[in-house]
C-alpha positions in Angstrom: 82.4 152.7 127.4 83.9 149.4 126.1 82.4 146.3 128.8 84.8 142.9 129.7 83.6 139.8 128.3 83.9 138.5 132.0 80.4 139.5 132.5 79.1 136.6 130.7 80.3 134.3 133.2 82.9 130.9 133.2 80.2 128.6 130.9 80.4 131.2 128.2 84.5 132.0 128.5 85.8 128.6 128.7 83.4 125.8 127.2 83.7 123.6 130.3 80.9 120.5 128.9 83.5 121.0 125.5 87.1 121.2 127.5 86.0 117.8 129.3 85.0 116.1 126.4 88.4 116.9 124.4 89.4 115.9 127.5 88.1 112.1 126.9 88.7 112.4 123.2 92.8 112.9 124.4 92.8 110.0 127.1 91.0 107.6 124.5 93.6 108.8 121.9 96.7 108.0 124.7 95.2 104.6 126.0 95.1 103.9 121.9 98.5 104.4 121.0 99.3 103.0 124.9 98.0 100.3 126.8 95.3 99.5 124.7 97.9 99.0 121.8 98.0 95.5 121.3 94.5 94.6 120.8 95.2 96.0 117.2 96.6 93.9 114.9 99.7 95.3 112.9 99.8 98.0 115.8 103.2 100.0 116.2 104.8 102.3 119.1 103.7 106.2 118.5 106.4 108.1 118.3 106.5 111.2 121.3 106.6 113.6 118.2 103.3 112.3 117.2 101.8 112.7 120.4 102.8 115.7 121.1 101.6 116.9 117.3 97.8 115.7 118.5 97.8 117.0 121.6 99.0 120.2 120.3 95.3 119.8 117.7 93.4 119.1 120.9 95.1 122.4 122.2 94.0 124.8 119.7 90.6 123.2 118.7 89.2 124.3 122.3 91.8 127.5 122.1 89.5 127.8 118.7 86.1 126.6 119.8 85.9 126.3 123.5 88.0 129.2 124.9 87.0 133.4 125.2 88.8 133.5 121.4 85.2 131.8 119.9 82.9 134.5 122.6 84.9 136.9 120.8 84.1 135.5 117.5 80.3 136.4 118.5 81.5 139.6 118.8 84.1 140.7 116.9 85.1 139.2 113.2 88.1 140.3 113.5 88.4 137.6 116.4 85.8 135.2 114.4 88.3 135.4 111.5 91.8 134.5 113.1 89.2 131.5 114.6 88.4 130.1 111.3 92.2 130.8 109.9 93.9 128.4 113.0 91.0 126.3 112.9 90.4 125.2 109.0 94.3 125.8 107.8 96.1 124.6 111.8 94.2 122.5 113.4 93.6 119.5 110.8 97.2 119.6 109.8 98.5 118.5 113.4 95.7 115.7 113.3 96.5 114.1 110.3 100.4 114.6 111.0 99.6 113.4 115.0 96.9 109.9 114.4 99.1 107.3 114.0 99.8 105.2 110.1 98.7 102.1 111.4 95.5 103.9 113.9 94.3 105.5 109.9 94.8 102.4 108.1 92.4 100.5 110.9 89.7 103.4 110.0 90.6 103.9 106.5 89.9 100.4 105.9 86.8 100.4 107.6 83.5 98.7 104.8 81.5 102.7 105.5 84.4 104.7 105.4 86.8 103.8 102.6 84.8 104.7 99.9 84.2 107.8 100.6 87.7 108.9 101.7 88.6 107.3 98.6 86.5 110.2 97.0 86.5 113.0 99.4 90.4 113.2 99.3 90.6 112.7 95.5 92.6 116.8 95.2 90.5 118.4 93.1 87.2 117.0 95.2 89.1 118.1 98.0 89.8 121.6 97.0 86.6 122.3 95.6 84.8 121.2 98.6 86.8 123.4 101.3 87.1 126.5 99.3 83.4 126.3 98.2 81.6 125.6 101.2 83.9 128.0 103.1 82.8 130.9 100.9 79.1 130.0 100.8 79.4 130.2 104.8 80.7 134.5 104.3 78.1 134.9 102.0 76.2 137.3 104.3 72.6 136.2 103.4 73.7 132.7 104.7 76.4 133.7 107.1 73.9 135.6 109.2 71.1 132.4 108.7 73.9 130.5 110.2 75.4 132.2 113.0 71.8 132.5 114.9 71.3 128.8 114.2 72.7 126.9 116.6 72.0 123.4 115.3 72.6 124.9 111.6 75.8 126.4 113.2 77.2 123.2 115.1 76.5 121.1 111.3 78.3 124.2 109.3 80.9 124.5 111.8 81.7 120.4 111.9 81.0 120.3 107.3 83.6 122.8 106.9 86.4 120.6 109.3 85.8 118.0 108.0 86.0 119.4 104.4 89.8 121.1 105.7 90.8 118.1 106.5 90.2 116.2 103.7 91.7 119.7 101.6 95.1 118.9 104.0 95.1 115.0 102.9 96.4 115.1 100.0 99.5 117.2 101.3 100.6 116.1 104.5 99.3 112.7 104.6 102.1 110.2 106.0 100.8 106.8 104.5 103.1 105.5 101.2 99.7 104.6 99.4 97.8 107.7 100.0 100.3 109.8 98.7 99.1 111.0 95.1 100.8 113.9 95.3 104.0 114.6 94.6 107.2 117.5 94.1 105.6 120.4 91.5 101.6 118.7 91.8 102.2 119.5 95.9 103.0 123.0 94.6 100.0 123.2 91.7 97.7 121.8 94.6 99.7 124.9 97.2 98.8 127.5 94.4 95.2 126.4 93.2 94.1 126.0 97.8 95.5 130.0 97.5 93.9 131.0 94.5 90.3 129.6 95.2 90.3 130.8 99.1 90.6 135.1 97.5 87.5 135.4 96.4 86.5 135.1 99.8 88.7 137.5 101.8 88.0 139.6 99.0 85.0 139.5 99.9 85.6 141.1 102.7 88.6 142.8 102.5 87.2 145.2 99.5 83.5 145.5 100.2 82.0 149.2 100.9 79.8 148.2 104.0 79.9 146.2 107.2 77.9 143.5 104.9 77.2 141.3 108.3 74.2 141.7 110.5 75.4 139.4 112.9 78.4 142.2 113.8 76.3 144.8 113.3 72.5 144.5 113.7 71.5 144.3 118.1 68.9 141.5 117.1 71.3 139.9 115.0 73.9 140.0 117.3 71.9 139.1 120.4 70.2 136.0 118.3 74.6 135.3 117.2 75.3 135.5 121.3 72.7 133.1 122.8 74.6 130.5 120.4 77.5 130.3 123.6 75.7 132.8 126.3 72.6 130.7 128.2 69.5 132.7 128.2 69.2 133.1 131.9 72.7 135.2 131.5 71.9 136.8 128.8 68.4 138.3 129.7 70.3 139.4 132.9 72.5 141.8 131.3 71.3 144.9 129.3 73.7 145.1 125.8 73.1 147.7 123.6 75.0 146.0 120.6 78.5 145.0 119.5 80.3 148.0 119.8 80.2 146.7 123.9 83.2 145.3 123.2 84.7 146.2 120.3 87.1 148.8 119.9 86.8 149.3 116.0 83.8 150.6 113.7 82.5 147.9 111.7 83.4 148.3 108.6 87.5 148.3 109.4 86.7 145.2 112.1 85.2 143.3 109.2 88.2 144.1 106.7 91.0 143.7 109.5 89.5 140.0 109.9 89.9 139.6 106.4 93.5 140.5 106.2 94.4 138.3 109.1 92.5 135.0 107.5 94.5 135.7 104.3 98.0 136.6 106.2 97.5 133.3 108.3 96.9 131.5 105.3 100.0 132.8 102.9 102.2 132.0 106.5 101.0 128.9 106.5 101.0 128.0 102.7 104.3 129.6 102.9 106.4 127.3 105.1 104.1 124.3 103.7 105.9 125.5 100.2 109.2 125.7 101.5 108.7 121.8 102.9 107.3 120.7 99.9 110.1 122.3 98.2 112.9 120.3 100.1 111.3 117.1 100.3 111.5 117.6 96.1 115.2 119.1 96.2 115.9 116.5 99.0 114.4 113.2 96.7 116.2 114.3 93.7 119.1 114.1 95.6 119.1 111.0 96.4 117.9 109.7 93.2 120.9 111.5 91.6 123.0 110.0 94.0 121.5 106.2 93.5 122.5 107.2 89.7 126.2 107.9 90.2 126.3 104.5 92.3 124.7 102.5 89.5 126.6 104.3 87.0 129.8 103.8 89.3 129.2 100.2 89.8 128.6 99.4 85.9 132.0 100.8 85.5 133.8 98.6 87.9 132.4 95.5 86.0 133.0 96.7 82.7 137.0 97.5 84.6 137.8 94.1 85.3 136.7 92.3 81.0 138.6 95.6 79.6 142.1 95.1 81.2 
């Protein structure tokens, strides 16, 4: 008989402390870009669209790490991979676009931050660090170890999220001085990113066995569940394994998770490719128009001389 995750209680389902911290951060953001903006030199008004993007980023972050999706991620590989896809391939983009340029410059130009930022946002470095850390995390031995230690799990999640942020930065940031990729370089970067992420997804999709003990072994699963369910709650429930909450066999669940991760990745990158392509075409047309206007001006200047 399948059971509902409601048995784990409100705290495990909705992470109220995490929600409170995100609310505080969001309030600080709106104060900084609003009433407190004049305290910062070279600040500018922040558009409504920019504020909306930041708010969406916060909502998605809470959905990934504070809502029942996070609890389900400890029970099914399908939920886990969906969570990873949104957390690393979508949320960072909203934060990059949701913070105004003047505030980014204030942060990046700090003496401690700028050297690190300069190094970690180099396209090749950013690609290798994100895809390398994501792939290593999903090696079964590492995955099962990380999933059963609350501190290492939190540190790993934060590290990969920051790596995802640096991976996204060269593609979508709006600061002219930090735009190192243009046109075909952006296209190549996106294709390289997709290729580097493929081995991890292929390992999960095409494996002949369910590789992760945290989704198949009762003891490992209970340790993983303890990351988001209070110990007092766990001890009061008679649990026999993740199959109590999963409608799919472990191997099918694992493969479905890998497929979902790949589908979301391809969808996100397809949107990004389309955006990059149309921006490239628009800039090419603008340059052609400018050249035509310059040529026309030269012809007009030469006409009186020929007459």
